[in-house]
C-alpha beads as a LAMMPS data file, in Angstrom:
LAMMPS data file: protein, C-alpha beads

172 atoms
171 bonds

1 atom types
1 bond types

-500.0 500.0 xlo xhi
-500.0 500.0 ylo yhi
-500.0 500.0 zlo zhi

Masses

1 110.0

Atoms # bond

1 1 1 -0.258 0.027 0.249
2 1 1 1.729 3.658 -0.936
3 1 1 1.811 6.166 1.420
4 1 1 -0.739 7.934 -0.537
5 1 1 -3.275 5.235 0.350
6 1 1 -2.323 5.313 3.723
7 1 1 -2.351 8.535 4.454
8 1 1 -6.206 8.664 3.053
9 1 1 -6.834 5.660 5.357
10 1 1 -5.624 7.563 8.264
11 1 1 -7.811 10.556 7.212
12 1 1 -10.578 8.621 6.413
13 1 1 -10.424 6.339 10.144
14 1 1 -10.502 9.764 11.661
15 1 1 -13.356 11.596 10.609
16 1 1 -15.464 8.090 11.152
17 1 1 -14.474 8.042 14.856
18 1 1 -15.697 12.214 15.179
19 1 1 -19.352 12.413 16.192
20 1 1 -21.542 13.854 14.002
21 1 1 -23.057 17.194 15.564
22 1 1 -26.609 18.811 14.275
23 1 1 -27.488 22.658 15.482
24 1 1 -25.363 22.332 18.638
25 1 1 -27.413 19.824 20.131
26 1 1 -27.734 16.813 18.755
27 1 1 -24.426 14.760 18.264
28 1 1 -24.266 10.671 17.349
29 1 1 -21.656 8.115 18.400
30 1 1 -20.112 4.836 18.497
31 1 1 -22.137 4.455 15.317
32 1 1 -21.721 1.141 13.228
33 1 1 -23.992 -1.323 10.475
34 1 1 -23.638 -4.949 10.772
35 1 1 -25.227 -7.439 8.765
36 1 1 -25.357 -10.874 9.074
37 1 1 -23.801 -12.695 6.284
38 1 1 -21.993 -11.188 3.301
39 1 1 -25.170 -11.777 0.899
40 1 1 -27.641 -11.040 3.408
41 1 1 -30.840 -8.599 1.943
42 1 1 -31.094 -6.420 5.280
43 1 1 -28.875 -5.229 7.778
44 1 1 -28.808 -2.613 10.518
45 1 1 -26.967 0.523 12.008
46 1 1 -26.559 1.520 15.525
47 1 1 -25.552 4.303 17.260
48 1 1 -25.598 6.519 20.436
49 1 1 -27.379 9.494 19.923
50 1 1 -27.100 12.760 22.766
51 1 1 -28.958 15.676 22.968
52 1 1 -26.978 18.790 25.153
53 1 1 -30.466 21.057 24.246
54 1 1 -32.687 21.940 27.117
55 1 1 -35.743 20.345 24.772
56 1 1 -36.511 16.849 23.625
57 1 1 -35.856 16.073 20.266
58 1 1 -37.481 13.326 18.187
59 1 1 -35.559 11.480 15.861
60 1 1 -38.863 11.288 12.682
61 1 1 -36.904 9.530 10.221
62 1 1 -33.742 7.819 8.009
63 1 1 -32.645 7.376 5.192
64 1 1 -29.643 5.306 2.908
65 1 1 -29.307 4.766 -0.545
66 1 1 -27.292 1.136 0.165
67 1 1 -30.626 -0.313 0.675
68 1 1 -34.692 0.116 -1.283
69 1 1 -35.973 0.787 2.261
70 1 1 -34.793 2.395 5.341
71 1 1 -36.492 2.638 8.951
72 1 1 -36.644 3.325 12.314
73 1 1 -37.229 -0.393 14.218
74 1 1 -37.573 -1.882 17.411
75 1 1 -37.862 -5.281 19.481
76 1 1 -40.801 -5.949 21.417
77 1 1 -41.758 -9.171 22.726
78 1 1 -45.052 -10.715 22.152
79 1 1 -47.838 -12.716 24.442
80 1 1 -46.128 -15.494 23.989
81 1 1 -42.262 -14.554 24.555
82 1 1 -41.393 -14.266 20.812
83 1 1 -39.669 -11.033 19.733
84 1 1 -40.897 -9.167 16.761
85 1 1 -39.284 -6.365 15.161
86 1 1 -41.601 -3.275 14.054
87 1 1 -41.864 -0.544 12.212
88 1 1 -41.353 2.790 14.864
89 1 1 -43.465 5.297 12.595
90 1 1 -42.925 7.860 14.876
91 1 1 -39.237 7.947 15.634
92 1 1 -38.198 7.718 18.823
93 1 1 -37.636 10.416 21.661
94 1 1 -34.073 11.956 22.896
95 1 1 -34.583 13.525 25.882
96 1 1 -33.267 17.250 26.332
97 1 1 -29.550 16.811 28.582
98 1 1 -29.537 13.114 27.864
99 1 1 -29.422 10.051 25.160
100 1 1 -30.973 7.692 23.465
101 1 1 -28.825 4.341 22.154
102 1 1 -30.017 2.306 18.902
103 1 1 -28.629 -0.962 20.088
104 1 1 -29.224 -4.510 18.935
105 1 1 -31.994 -6.174 20.372
106 1 1 -33.476 -2.729 20.657
107 1 1 -34.068 0.382 18.814
108 1 1 -32.232 0.484 16.058
109 1 1 -31.760 2.054 11.993
110 1 1 -33.040 -1.097 9.556
111 1 1 -31.601 -1.609 5.904
112 1 1 -34.171 -3.458 3.517
113 1 1 -33.228 -4.835 0.414
114 1 1 -29.615 -4.169 0.373
115 1 1 -28.773 -2.480 -2.671
116 1 1 -25.396 -4.479 -2.528
117 1 1 -23.252 -6.812 -0.230
118 1 1 -21.592 -4.993 3.130
119 1 1 -18.666 -6.194 4.244
120 1 1 -16.237 -5.507 7.399
121 1 1 -14.513 -1.870 6.634
122 1 1 -17.280 -0.878 4.270
123 1 1 -19.072 3.086 4.839
124 1 1 -22.323 3.632 4.873
125 1 1 -23.896 6.855 4.320
126 1 1 -26.632 7.211 6.374
127 1 1 -28.786 11.036 7.078
128 1 1 -30.697 10.621 10.627
129 1 1 -33.507 13.797 10.155
130 1 1 -34.802 15.112 13.719
131 1 1 -37.885 17.154 14.697
132 1 1 -35.623 20.467 15.618
133 1 1 -32.404 19.799 15.072
134 1 1 -32.712 18.697 11.137
135 1 1 -30.671 16.099 9.226
136 1 1 -27.974 15.363 10.200
137 1 1 -25.972 12.590 7.508
138 1 1 -22.988 10.332 8.932
139 1 1 -20.769 8.126 7.213
140 1 1 -21.171 4.482 9.073
141 1 1 -18.682 2.023 9.062
142 1 1 -19.678 -1.676 9.221
143 1 1 -17.812 -3.569 11.598
144 1 1 -18.796 -6.934 11.666
145 1 1 -16.941 -7.974 14.464
146 1 1 -18.742 -5.506 17.154
147 1 1 -19.658 -7.311 19.983
148 1 1 -23.484 -8.126 20.876
149 1 1 -23.652 -5.907 24.126
150 1 1 -20.910 -2.925 23.104
151 1 1 -22.093 -0.285 24.609
152 1 1 -25.122 -1.352 26.023
153 1 1 -24.801 0.645 29.403
154 1 1 -24.171 4.123 27.773
155 1 1 -28.271 3.701 26.169
156 1 1 -31.132 5.008 26.609
157 1 1 -34.845 4.054 27.397
158 1 1 -36.099 2.064 24.601
159 1 1 -39.962 2.164 26.284
160 1 1 -42.965 3.458 24.656
161 1 1 -43.249 1.305 21.474
162 1 1 -46.595 -0.156 22.290
163 1 1 -48.717 0.667 19.772
164 1 1 -46.409 0.556 16.410
165 1 1 -46.989 -1.797 13.576
166 1 1 -45.429 -5.401 13.030
167 1 1 -42.944 -5.514 10.302
168 1 1 -41.432 -8.561 11.821
169 1 1 -38.822 -10.946 10.503
170 1 1 -35.650 -8.866 9.689
171 1 1 -32.373 -9.791 11.272
172 1 1 -29.952 -7.773 12.805

Bonds

1 1 1 2
2 1 2 3
3 1 3 4
4 1 4 5
5 1 5 6
6 1 6 7
7 1 7 8
8 1 8 9
9 1 9 10
10 1 10 11
11 1 11 12
12 1 12 13
13 1 13 14
14 1 14 15
15 1 15 16
16 1 16 17
17 1 17 18
18 1 18 19
19 1 19 20
20 1 20 21
21 1 21 22
22 1 22 23
23 1 23 24
24 1 24 25
25 1 25 26
26 1 26 27
27 1 27 28
28 1 28 29
29 1 29 30
30 1 30 31
31 1 31 32
32 1 32 33
33 1 33 34
34 1 34 35
35 1 35 36
36 1 36 37
37 1 37 38
38 1 38 39
39 1 39 40
40 1 40 41
41 1 41 42
42 1 42 43
43 1 43 44
44 1 44 45
45 1 45 46
46 1 46 47
47 1 47 48
48 1 48 49
49 1 49 50
50 1 50 51
51 1 51 52
52 1 52 53
53 1 53 54
54 1 54 55
55 1 55 56
56 1 56 57
57 1 57 58
58 1 58 59
59 1 59 60
60 1 60 61
61 1 61 62
62 1 62 63
63 1 63 64
64 1 64 65
65 1 65 66
66 1 66 67
67 1 67 68
68 1 68 69
69 1 69 70
70 1 70 71
71 1 71 72
72 1 72 73
73 1 73 74
74 1 74 75
75 1 75 76
76 1 76 77
77 1 77 78
78 1 78 79
79 1 79 80
80 1 80 81
81 1 81 82
82 1 82 83
83 1 83 84
84 1 84 85
85 1 85 86
86 1 86 87
87 1 87 88
88 1 88 89
89 1 89 90
90 1 90 91
91 1 91 92
92 1 92 93
93 1 93 94
94 1 94 95
95 1 95 96
96 1 96 97
97 1 97 98
98 1 98 99
99 1 99 100
100 1 100 101
101 1 101 102
102 1 102 103
103 1 103 104
104 1 104 105
105 1 105 106
106 1 106 107
107 1 107 108
108 1 108 109
109 1 109 110
110 1 110 111
111 1 111 112
112 1 112 113
113 1 113 114
114 1 114 115
115 1 115 116
116 1 116 117
117 1 117 118
118 1 118 119
119 1 119 120
120 1 120 121
121 1 121 122
122 1 122 123
123 1 123 124
124 1 124 125
125 1 125 126
126 1 126 127
127 1 127 128
128 1 128 129
129 1 129 130
130 1 130 131
131 1 131 132
132 1 132 133
133 1 133 134
134 1 134 135
135 1 135 136
136 1 136 137
137 1 137 138
138 1 138 139
139 1 139 140
140 1 140 141
141 1 141 142
142 1 142 143
143 1 143 144
144 1 144 145
145 1 145 146
146 1 146 147
147 1 147 148
148 1 148 149
149 1 149 150
150 1 150 151
151 1 151 152
152 1 152 153
153 1 153 154
154 1 154 155
155 1 155 156
156 1 156 157
157 1 157 158
158 1 158 159
159 1 159 160
160 1 160 161
161 1 161 162
162 1 162 163
163 1 163 164
164 1 164 165
165 1 165 166
166 1 166 167
167 1 167 168
168 1 168 169
169 1 169 170
170 1 170 171
171 1 171 172
């Protein structure tokens, strides 16, 4: 690998490590995406969203050109104890002075109908749209080596999703 290639790789790694910030109140940290296999038709992204503002904000939608559909999802246990994945149409509240975690087994960004295979080290562009802060565009690295519970202790409350339609059957 040439010095120029190494330098570009180093700059890209530093840029990916920095938090994405919208309007000075919303920051996104520790973002990563994953798929179950290289030929998966769906995938997911996870991150920690922090709101340093004095008012609650809401993540209302998400988009990415890596998939035919990109949605906000969560997991919910049904009456039989089975976990279902559901589309959260009204989004996720990010409390003032607090954070909300998108984590495996909980709230997350869902990529459905992937347009290409994703491999460890790839980068996915994701735009988060907040009710107050507006759009935050992230370059999210694909990390297939991350442990499922990485960052779990930092994540916010995932409650309040009892009235959402069921879109189960996706895997992350």
